[in-house]
N, C-alpha and C positions, 0 to 999 in steps of 0.2 A: 378775356383773360388768356394770356399766352400759356403754352405748354410748360415753359420753364417755371412760371409763377404757380401754375397748378401743382407741379411736382414739388416745389418748395413748400407750398401750403400743406400737402400731404405729409411731407417729411416732418414739418413742425407739429402737425397734429399727432403723428405717430410718436414723436419724442415727448410731447406733452402727456399722452396716454401712458407711455412707458414710465415717465417720472411719477405720474399719479399712482400707478399700480405699485411701483417700487416703494413709494412713501407709505402706501396702505399696508404693504407687506412688512415694512419695518415696524409700523405701529402694532400690527396684529401678532408679530412673532413672539413677544413676551407673553401675550395672552395664551397663545398656542402652547408654549412651554409650560405655563402654569397648569393648564388643563391636562396635558400629557403626564407631567410629573405627579399630579394628584392621584393617578391610577397606578402608580408603581407599588411594588410589593415590599421593597427593601426598607431598612430602618432609616437610612440616610438619603437625603435629597440628591439625586444624580440625574443627569440628562445625557443621552436618552436612557430610559429605564430598561433594565434587563428583563424584568418580569412585571406583569400587570395584575392588579387585584383591586377589589373594592374595600380592602381592609381599612384604609384610613377614613373612607367615607362612613363605614360602620362605626369606627371609633368616634368620629365627629358627632354623629347623631345619637350615640349612646352616652356622650359626655354631658352630665348635668351642668357643668361649668360653661361649656360652649353654647349649649341651648339657652342658658340664662343670658349669656352675652348677646345671642341673636335676638332674644326677646327685648333686652334693653335697647339694642340698636334700633329695632323696629318701632318701639314705643317713642323713643327720642326722635327718630326720623319723622314719624307721623306728626308728633307735636310741633317740631320745628317747621315742617311743611305747612301745616295749617296756619300757624302764627305768621310765618314769613309771607305766605300767599295773601292772607288778609291784610297785613300791613303794606305789602308791595302793591297790591291792586288798589287799595283805597288811596295810598299816597300818590301813585301814578295818575289816578283819576282826578285827584285834587289839583295836581300840577297841570294837567292837560286843560282843565276848565278855569284856570286862574291866570290873570295877567299881573299879579302883584309881584313885588320885589322878592318876597319869600319863595314864590314859585320858581324864580330864576336862581335863587341861592340854594334851594333844597337839593337838586340833583347832585352837585359836587359834594355836598355834605353827606348824602346817602352813600356816595362812592367811597368814603373814607375807610370803612371797615375792610374793604377789599384791598386797600393800599397798605394797611398795617399788617405786619407779620402775625400769623396765628399765635405764635409764642407770646407776643406782647399782649394780645387780647386775652389769651388764656391766663397769663400771670396776673393781669390787671383785674380780671373778673374774680380770680381766686382770692386776691387780697380784699377786693370789695365785698364779696359774699361772706368771707370770714369776719370782716369788720362789722357788718350789719347782723351777724349771727344767723345767717340763712344756711340751713344744712340740708335742704332737699336736693340731692344730687341730680335726680331726674330733671327737675325744673332748671337747675343751674346750667346743665349741658344743653337743654332745649333753648334757653335764652342765648347762650353762646352761639349755637348753630343758627338760631334765628337772626342774630346780629350779622352773621356772615352771609346767609342766604337771601335776606330781604333785598339787598342791592341788586342781586341777580334777577329776582322777581320784578323789582321796580323797573329795570331797564328793558326787560322782555315786554312788560306791559306798556311801557312808553312806546315801543315800536308797534304793538298791537293797536293801542288807542289812536296812534297817528294815522292809521288806515281806516278808522271807524267813521262812519257818516254821522256826525253829530246833529244833523237836521232831524234824524229819527228821534233822538232824545228830546230835542226842543219841541217836536210835534207832540210827544207824549206829555210833556209839561204843559203845553198849551191846552191839551184836552182835560187838564185838571188832576192828573195823577200825581201822587206824592213822589218825591225823589227816589225813595226806596223801591216803590213799585215800578217806576220807570227803569231803574237799574236792573231789577230782577227780570222784568218782562221784555225790555227793549235792548238794553246794553249787553247784559250778560249772555243772552243767546248768540249774539254776534261776535263776542270775544271769548267764547267758551274754550276754544282750542288753545288760545294763549294762556288762559287760567290753568288749564289742565297741564300744559307743558311746564308752566312756571312751578306748579306744585310738584311735579315729578322731578324737575331739576333740583328743587329745594330738598326733596327727600333723598336724592342720590348724593348731593353735597353733604348732607348730614350723615348719611350712612358711611361715607368714605372718610370723613374728617377724623383726624387722629390727634393732633397736637393739643387742641383745646380740651378734647375729651380726656387726654392723659393728665392734664393739670387738674381737671375738675372731677375726676373719678373718685369713687370711694370703694371700700371693701365690698359693699353690697351691689354697687352699680358700676359696670364697666362695659364699654362697647366692644364689638368684635375686633376692630383694628387695635384697640388697646390691649386686649387679651392676646392677640397675635404677636404684638411686640413683646409682651411679657414672656410668651412661649419661646420666641426667637432668642431671648437672652440665655436660655438654658440649653436648647438643642435646635438643630435645623433638620426637622423631619418633614416628610411629605404632608403632614397635617397642615402645615402652613400653606401649601399649594391648594389643599382642599378648602381652606378658609378663603383664600384669594379667589378661587373658582366660584365659591358661594357668593362673594360680593359682586363679582362680574355678572353672575347669573341673575341675581336680584336686580341689578341695574338694568340689564337687558330686558328682564321681565317687566320692569316698570315702564320702560319705553314702549314695549309692545302693548301693554295694557292701555297706556295713554293713547296710542295710535288707534286701538280698537274703540275706545270710548269716543274719540273724535270722529270716527267714521261709522258710528253705530247706526245712523240713519241710512247711510249707503248700504250697510250690511243688511239692514231690515228690508230695503228695497230688493236686494239680490235674492233674499230668501223668500 
């Protein structure tokens, strides 16, 4: 390689790194602004803050209304995560091990909820649940979020199962084990990371989703994003930044916990 080519390669590498870090900074800047403004002391949201205080965090954790919204968001998020993970994993497993026409048609059909605007899904489900007389708001929002999160789980697990050695499963079946035992003892340990990631993604999607939850909420049940929207209609205070910081922190915590769970064996060896 000539010196000119080497210099050009270094310049291209430097430009790529600069563009990468610039993009990263642009993405992170709003999050930084949210966290900084959540510590301001004033009544109105301004950047940069003139004074710093934990006043709005204290108000957030002292508010029964906000804590109730946090509880509702977590309950709905866990429910949607469990249901969408179960549906996505089993559906992806069925498609992987089948050569039928249904297995070829199913992936595009599963993709449909992601292509539809959330407002359409939310309005349709609201009309449907009212028509059948179903009034459990927790379950209606869980169903809506499951409908949206299941395709994400399905396609994540499609990628995971595509790298799995199916000869291991066939060996377990040849040895006389039931399909459920083969899945639990052979397949699941090898795809555990994908299942954990899928569950975390589904939980975060449910935690952040706003439009469908807005349509399906009730007086007793409303998620954190819905309550934040309601608060924004009356005033723009740093409490909104506190709520946003809370959602970001929970999402990051979920990613860290999933990473820890996936590397628990490595961590045990280090200890």
